[in-house]
C-alpha positions in Angstrom: -0.1 0.0 0.1 1.3 3.3 -1.2 0.0 5.9 1.1 -0.2 9.3 0.0 2.2 10.5 2.7 4.7 8.2 1.2 4.6 10.0 -2.1 4.9 13.7 -0.1 8.0 12.1 1.0 9.5 11.3 -1.9 9.1 14.7 -3.4 9.0 16.5 0.0 13.4 16.9 0.5 14.0 16.9 4.3 15.1 19.5 6.1 18.5 19.5 8.3 18.8 18.5 11.9 20.8 19.6 14.8 22.2 17.5 17.2 20.0 16.7 20.1 20.4 18.7 23.1 19.1 18.1 26.7 17.2 20.7 28.2 15.4 20.4 32.0 12.0 21.8 33.7 10.0 22.3 36.5 6.7 20.8 37.3 4.6 22.8 39.7 6.0 21.6 42.5 9.4 21.8 41.8 10.7 18.3 40.6 13.4 18.7 37.5 12.4 16.6 34.4 14.8 16.1 31.6 14.5 16.2 27.6 16.8 15.6 24.7 15.2 18.0 21.7 15.7 16.7 18.1 14.5 20.2 16.0 15.1 21.2 12.1 18.5 22.9 11.1 16.2 25.8 10.1 13.7 28.7 10.0 10.5 27.7 12.1 8.2 28.1 13.7 7.2 24.6 14.2 5.0 22.7 16.2 5.9 20.4 19.0 5.8 16.6 19.0 6.3 15.2 22.4 6.5 11.9 24.1 7.2 11.0 27.8 9.0 7.4 29.0 10.1 5.4 31.5 12.7 4.2 30.0 15.4 6.3 29.2 15.0 9.4 26.8 17.4 7.7 24.4 15.7 4.9 23.6 12.4 7.2 22.5 10.4 3.9 22.1 12.7 3.7 18.4 12.1 -0.3 18.8 9.0 1.0 16.9 9.1 4.3 16.0 11.8 6.1 13.4 13.9 7.9 14.9 13.4 11.8 16.9 15.5 12.9 13.9 13.1 11.1 10.9 10.5 13.6 12.7 12.3 16.4 12.7 13.9 16.3 9.3 10.3 16.8 8.0 9.4 19.9 10.2 8.8 19.4 13.9 10.9 20.1 17.1 10.8 16.1 18.7 10.7 16.3 22.8 11.8 13.3 24.4 11.4 13.5 27.6 12.1 11.5 30.8 8.9 10.9 33.1 9.7 12.0 36.7 12.0 9.5 38.9 13.1 8.0 35.9 16.2 8.5 33.6 18.3 11.6 35.0 14.8 13.1 35.7 14.9 13.9 39.6 11.6 13.0 41.6 11.1 9.5 42.8 9.3 7.1 40.1 4.9 6.2 41.3 3.8 4.5 38.0 0.9 6.4 36.6 0.9 8.7 39.0 2.1 12.0 38.2 2.1 11.3 34.8 -1.4 14.0 35.0 -0.2 16.7 36.6 3.6 16.1 34.9 2.0 16.0 31.4 0.4 18.8 31.4 2.9 21.0 32.6 5.0 19.0 30.2 2.8 19.8 27.6 2.6 23.5 28.7 6.5 23.9 28.7 7.0 22.2 25.6 4.8 24.4 23.9 6.8 28.1 25.1 10.5 26.3 23.9 11.6 29.2 21.2 10.8 28.0 17.8 7.6 26.7 18.5 4.1 27.2 17.1 2.5 26.6 20.5 1.2 23.5 19.1 1.8 20.6 20.9 1.3 16.7 20.0 2.1 13.7 21.5 2.7 10.7 20.5 4.3 7.2 22.1 2.8 3.2 22.8 2.2 1.2 26.0 3.9 3.4 29.0 4.1 6.4 26.7 0.5 6.4 25.3 -1.1 6.3 28.0 0.7 9.6 29.2 -0.6 10.9 26.3 -4.0 9.8 27.9 -3.5 11.2 31.4 -1.2 14.8 29.7 -5.2 15.3 28.1 -6.5 14.3 31.7 -4.1 16.8 33.4 -5.6 19.9 31.1 -3.7 21.7 28.4 -5.4 24.4 25.6 -1.6 23.6 23.7 -2.5 20.2 22.9 -3.8 19.9 19.7 -3.7 16.3 18.1 -2.7 12.7 20.1 -1.3 9.5 18.4 -1.8 6.5 21.8 -0.8 3.3 21.0 -1.9 0.0 22.7 -2.6 1.7 25.8 -4.8 0.5 29.2 -7.9 2.5 29.4 -8.9 0.4 32.5 -4.9 -0.9 34.1 -7.3 -3.5 36.0 -8.7 -4.8 32.7 -7.3 -4.2 30.0 -3.1 -4.7 31.5 -2.9 -6.5 34.6 -5.4 -8.8 34.9 -8.0 -10.0 32.2 -11.3 -12.5 33.5 -10.1 -11.8 36.6 -6.6 -13.9 36.3 -3.9 -12.1 36.4 -1.4 -11.7 33.6 1.6 -13.8 35.0 4.2 -13.5 32.4 3.7 -9.9 30.8 3.2 -8.6 34.9 6.3 -10.6 35.8 8.7 -9.8 33.0 7.5 -5.8 33.2 7.8 -4.9 37.3 11.5 -7.3 36.6 12.7 -4.7 34.3 11.0 -1.9 35.8 12.6 -2.8 39.1 15.6 -3.3 36.9 15.3 0.6 35.5 15.5 1.5 38.8 17.8 -1.0 40.5 21.0 0.8 37.8 20.1 4.3 38.4 20.8 4.3 42.1 23.4 2.6 41.2 22.4 -0.5 43.0 24.4 -3.3 40.9 23.6 -6.9 43.3 20.4 -5.9 42.4 20.6 -5.1 39.1 22.6 -8.3 38.9 20.2 -9.8 40.4 16.9 -8.7 38.2 18.7 -9.1 35.0 19.3 -12.3 35.8 15.6 -13.6 36.7 14.6 -11.2 33.2 16.5 -13.4 31.1 14.7 -16.9 32.6 11.2 -15.9 34.4 12.0 -17.0 38.4 8.5 -19.2 37.1 9.0 -22.2 39.8 9.3 -21.3 43.3 7.6 -22.4 46.0 5.4 -18.6 45.7 5.1 -19.0 42.1 2.9 -15.3 41.6 5.4 -13.8 43.8 8.9 -14.6 43.8 12.0 -14.2 46.0 14.2 -11.9 43.4 10.9 -9.1 43.4 9.9 -9.8 47.0 13.9 -8.5 47.8 13.6 -5.5 45.7 10.7 -5.0 46.1 11.3 -0.9 46.8 12.2 -0.9 43.5 8.7 -2.3 41.6 5.2 -2.3 41.5 4.6 -5.4 41.2 3.2 -5.4 44.5 1.1 -3.3 43.7 -0.2 -5.2 41.0 -0.3 -8.8 42.8 -1.7 -6.9 46.0 -5.1 -5.2 44.1 -6.5 -8.3 42.8 -9.9 -6.6 42.1 -10.9 -3.8 40.4 -10.9 -0.4 42.1 -9.3 2.7 44.1 -5.7 2.0 43.1 -6.7 1.2 39.7 -8.7 4.2 39.0 -6.3 6.7 40.6 -3.6 5.4 37.4 -6.3 4.7 34.3 -7.6 7.0 31.8 -10.7 5.7 31.9 -11.3 7.2 35.2 -8.6 10.4 35.4 -10.9 11.6 31.7 -14.3 10.1 33.2 -16.0 14.0 32.5 -13.2 15.4 31.1 -12.8 17.9 28.1 -11.7 15.3 25.1 -12.1 17.4 22.0 -8.6 17.0 20.8 -8.2 14.7 17.8 -6.3 11.4 18.5 -5.3 8.6 15.6 -5.4 5.0 17.9 -3.5 2.3 16.5 -2.8 -1.0 17.9 -2.6 -4.8 17.3 -4.7 -7.7 17.0 -2.1 -9.8 19.0 -0.9 -7.4 21.7 -2.1 -7.4 25.2 -3.4 -4.2 25.2 -5.9 -4.4 22.2 -9.1 -4.1 24.6 -7.4 -1.0 25.8 -7.3 0.3 22.7 -10.5 -0.3 21.3 -12.2 1.1 24.2 -10.2 4.2 24.3 -11.3 4.5 20.9 -15.2 3.7 21.6 -15.6 5.2 24.3 -14.0 9.1 23.2 -15.7 8.5 20.1 -18.5 8.4 22.0 -18.5 11.6 23.5 -16.4 13.8 21.7 -16.7 15.9 18.4 -12.6 15.7 17.5 -12.5 12.9 14.6 -11.0 9.8 16.4 -9.3 6.5 13.9 -8.4 3.4 14.3 -5.5 1.6 12.8 -5.4 -2.1 13.6 -2.4 -4.6 12.6 -1.0 -8.2 12.8 1.2 -7.0 15.6 2.1 -8.1 19.1 3.2 -5.3 21.6 6.4 -4.8 19.1 7.7 -5.2 16.9 5.4 -3.7 14.0 6.1 -6.4 10.4 4.8 -8.3 8.7 5.2 -11.7 10.4 3.3 -12.0 13.7 3.8 -15.6 15.3 5.0 -18.0 12.6 3.0 -16.9 9.8 3.7 -13.4 7.3 1.3 -11.8 6.9 2.6 -10.3 3.4 3.9 -7.0 2.5 0.4 -5.2 3.4 1.0 -6.0 6.9 3.9 -4.1 7.5 2.5 -0.5 7.0 4.3 2.3 7.8 3.0 3.7 11.0 5.7 6.6 11.4 3.7 7.9 8.2 0.1 7.6 9.8 0.8 9.7 12.3 2.7 12.7 10.4 -0.1 12.4 8.2 -2.0 13.1 11.1 0.4 15.7 13.0 0.7 18.0 9.5 -3.0 17.9 8.9 -3.9 18.7 13.0 -0.6 20.2 14.1 0.1 22.6 10.2 -3.4 23.1 9.1 -1.6 20.4 6.2 -4.5 19.4 3.6 -4.4 15.5 4.3 -6.7 12.9 1.9 -9.1 11.9 4.2 -9.2 8.5 4.9 -11.4 5.6 6.6 -12.0 5.9 10.4 -11.8 2.5 11.3 -9.1 0.3 9.3 -8.1 -3.7 10.4 -6.1 -5.7 9.1 -7.9 -9.0 8.0 -5.7 -12.2 9.2 -6.5 -14.6 6.8 -7.2 -12.5 3.9 -3.9 -10.3 4.3 -5.5 -7.2 2.8 -6.5 -4.1 5.6 -10.7 -3.4 5.4 -11.9 -0.3 5.8 -15.2 0.6 8.3 -17.2 3.5 9.7 -16.8 2.4 13.0 -15.8 -1.3 15.1 -17.7 -3.1 13.5 -20.2 -4.4 15.7 -22.8 -7.1 14.2 -25.6 -9.0 15.6 -23.6 -12.4 16.4 -24.4 -15.7 14.8 -24.4 -18.7 17.6 -22.2 -21.2 17.3 -23.3 -24.6 19.8 -20.8 -27.3 20.8 -21.7 -31.6 21.1 -19.4 -34.7 21.2 -20.0 -38.3 22.2 -18.1 -36.9 25.2 -14.7 -37.7 23.8 -13.8 -34.2 22.2 -11.0 -33.9 24.6 -10.0 -37.8 23.2 -9.5 -37.0 19.6 -9.9 -33.4 17.7 -12.4 -35.3 15.8 -15.4 -36.3 18.5 -16.4 -32.5 19.3 -19.0 -30.8 16.5 -19.0 -26.6 16.4 -22.3 -26.3 14.8 -25.8 -23.2 13.5 -27.5 -26.2 15.0 -27.2 -27.3 18.8 -26.8 -31.1 18.7 -27.6 -33.5 21.1 -27.0 -32.4 25.1 -23.8 -33.9 26.3 -20.9 -33.6 28.4 -17.2 -33.9 28.0 -14.6 -34.4 31.0 -11.2 -32.7 31.1 -8.4 -33.6 34.0 -6.5 -30.3 34.8 -3.0 -31.3 36.2 -1.1 -29.1 37.9 2.5 -31.0 37.3 1.6 -30.1 33.5 -0.3 -27.5 32.8 -1.8 -26.1 29.6 1.0 -24.3 27.5 1.0 -20.4 26.3 1.0 -21.0 22.7 0.4 -18.3 20.3 -1.6 -14.7 20.9 -0.9 -11.9 22.6 0.4 -13.2 25.8 3.5 -15.0 25.1 6.7 -15.2 23.7 5.8 -17.4 21.5 2.9 -15.0 20.6 1.2 -14.2 17.3 -0.4 -16.5 14.9 0.5 -20.4 15.5 -0.2 -23.5 14.3 -1.3 -24.8 17.8 -1.8 -28.7 16.3 0.0 -30.4 19.1 -1.7 -28.3 21.4 -5.0 -29.4 20.6 -3.9 -33.5 20.6 -3.6 -32.5 24.6 -6.1 -35.1 26.5 -6.4 -32.2 28.6 -7.6 -30.2 26.0 -10.8 -30.0 24.1 -11.6 -29.6 21.0 -14.9 -28.2 18.4 -14.8 -28.0 14.6 -17.0 -27.1 12.3 -17.5 -28.8 9.3 -15.0 -27.2 5.8 -16.9 -24.1 5.3 -18.9 -24.1 1.3 -18.5 -20.6 1.7 -15.6 -18.3 2.7 -16.9 -15.8 6.1 -15.8 -12.8 7.3 -15.5 -12.4 11.4 -14.8 -9.3 12.4 -15.9 -7.5 15.7 -16.1 -8.6 19.4 -16.1 -12.7 19.9 -18.0 -14.1 23.2 -18.1 -18.0 25.0 -21.0 -18.7 27.4 -20.0 -22.0 28.6 -22.3 -24.5 30.6 -19.0 -25.7 33.1 -18.9 -27.4 36.2 -15.6 -28.0 38.4 -14.8 -30.2 41.1 -12.8 -27.2 42.9 -13.9 -24.3 44.2 -11.7 -22.1 42.0 -10.4 -23.4 38.4 -9.7 -21.6 34.9 -11.1 -21.5 31.9 -9.2 -21.0 28.9 -10.7 -20.4 25.1 -9.1 -20.2 21.5 -10.9 -19.8 18.6 -8.7 -21.8 15.1 -8.8 -21.7 11.7 -8.7 -25.2 10.7 -6.5 -25.4 7.4 -7.5 -28.6 4.8 -4.5 -30.2 6.1 -4.7 -30.2 9.2 -2.8 -27.3 11.4 -5.1 -25.1 13.1 -4.2 -21.6 14.0 -5.3 -19.4 16.4 -6.9 -16.4 15.7 -8.5 -15.0 19.2 -8.6 -16.1 22.5 -9.6 -15.7 26.0 -9.7 -16.2 29.6 -11.4 -16.8 33.0 -10.8 -17.3 36.5 -13.7 -18.3 38.6 -13.9 -18.2 41.9 -16.3 -19.7 44.3 -19.4 -18.4 44.7 -19.4 -16.4 41.0 -21.9 -17.6 38.3 -21.2 -20.3 36.5 -23.9 -21.4 34.5 -22.9 -19.8 31.9 -19.7 -18.5 32.6 -18.8 -15.6 30.1 -15.4 -15.5 28.5 -15.1 -12.0 27.0 -12.7 -13.2 24.1 -10.9 -10.6 21.8 -12.1 -8.6 18.5 -10.6 -10.4 15.4 -11.1 -9.4 11.4 -10.6 -12.2 9.9 -12.0 -13.9 6.3 -12.2 -17.4 6.9 -11.6 -19.3 3.2 -14.1 -22.0 2.1 -12.6 -25.0 2.7 -11.0 -24.0 6.8 -13.0 -25.3 9.7 -13.4 -23.5 13.1 -12.4 -24.6 15.9 -12.9 -24.0 20.3 -10.5 -25.3 22.3 -11.2 -25.7 26.1 -8.7 -25.9 28.3 -8.8 -25.2 32.1 -4.6 -23.3 31.8 -3.1 -20.8 29.8 0.4 -21.2 31.3 2.9 -18.6 31.9 0.3 -16.5 31.0 -1.6 -16.4 33.7 -0.7 -18.5 36.9 -1.4 -22.0 37.5 -5.0 -22.2 39.3 -4.5 -24.1 43.0 -8.1 -24.4 43.1 -8.4 -23.9 46.5 -9.7 -20.1 45.9 -6.2 -18.3 47.0 -5.1 -15.3 46.1 -3.2 -14.9 43.2 -0.7 -13.9 45.8 -0.5 -16.7 48.3 -0.7 -19.8 45.9 1.7 -22.1 46.8 3.2 -24.8 44.1 2.9 -27.3 46.4 -1.0 -26.4 47.2 -2.3 -26.4 43.9 -4.6 -29.6 43.1 -5.9 -31.9 40.2 -8.8 -30.4 39.4 -11.6 -31.5 36.5 -13.3 -29.7 34.3 -17.0 -30.3 33.0 -18.2 -28.7 29.1 -22.0 -29.1 28.8 -23.5 -28.8 25.7 -26.5 -28.1 26.5 -26.7 -23.9 27.5 -23.5 -23.3 26.0 -22.5 -20.7 22.9 -20.4 -19.3 20.9 -21.5 -15.4 19.7 -18.7 -15.0 16.4 -19.7 -11.3 15.1 -20.2 -12.5 10.9 -20.1 -9.4 8.9 -21.3 -11.5 6.0 -20.7 -14.8 4.1 -19.2 -15.0 0.5 
């Protein structure tokens, strides 16, 4: 896909760029924040692009974006700032707690830089995406455009937990990384070495699997205990969530929202786009590619999605900023562009698709876990039956593919589906192609012989040769006393044209480790779960009352 932005790049020579310089500002409560400034070596004035991050400003999120000098060469003053208590900035780092006030102060300061037009835009992904939304909540009239990518709109449900289950691998890895950076900043060499070693081999096999010794010993350097110790939504999460910070606030700022089908924060990106768009007249645009959290290329997992997937988000952002910070005439673009995971192309919509869902029902002779050929997924209910699987904590079903694994993206999960502790339900070969676009939900009638249990659900496309590639998934933790008939399992949204001859498969398991902790079956909180207490759990999946709701847009 050749964009108008790309064509313009070939005809507009880049400006020379000065060497970066470091400049400091002071927040309203007297804390010094340091930033590197990249600017054109040309007569201005120029708009400002601001990124605020906790990883050291020299990185500048170049793991997914072009170097700041590239943006500067296109006529912007680019400011990459260390947030409070990170990099060389002063103060104490407290995860997201100061980002609204500090962000608003930074925007006002950046607007007044020499050579600035006074108009400020912000960009960045993950933590840097959230700092944009929180700066907006802090209030600054100079903030004219945002490009938040892969954000946690609600920090509890979009980042730290999923379906009530602690996101173990993600949270543990990030908690260790943030602790190591804090130890490095304080020149605590022993702590840094221990944390660095733990980051290379996550300590998942200790007595307290969710609370390893290295993080208990260096808890002062990380937020991890706060996340582990607050398993329910509420006050702690509201204090750091853009959703709560922006409640009742003016959000009339144009935003380009960017997400990935295999990004762990996809639900946050979609929620931010939907909820902000519902209460603003400012243009909102959404792009969702076939990407994990990083990198953003044409491959995710073992699948090459083709050249269309290697889309330049830098050019998309530049066009957005040119339009709203420079008043440039930029060709209209669709409000929503979603990458089709099966067709390998982009599809345009006026809004995120929300079709009336089609229902698929499960049935079997009771052997859906014994063979992938027994369980049936069909439009009409079949015989009412029950399939039982036994979750063994000694050999939990592993995380494979999807959004919460180092082996993420789209992968052939044929071997996982062969396990006797995974129940599979598969359609007949499709007589024609179907486009699925939107949210997927599983309503599952399930029982267990333990007070607490987990259910992991995966929807896959099964090729004629038997390979099964994951499309979307969901995970929930059911606690004692919670309603489980049916158990509602939100699965992640998707956009996929499943071709004729392929089949759809629903796979059900009692674990997805290490994306989520092994449920001990006791009802204990994650922080108190001991490895020795984990018990075998038998799960019974009943066909009666179970249905998979899929967003069928059209049949070819």
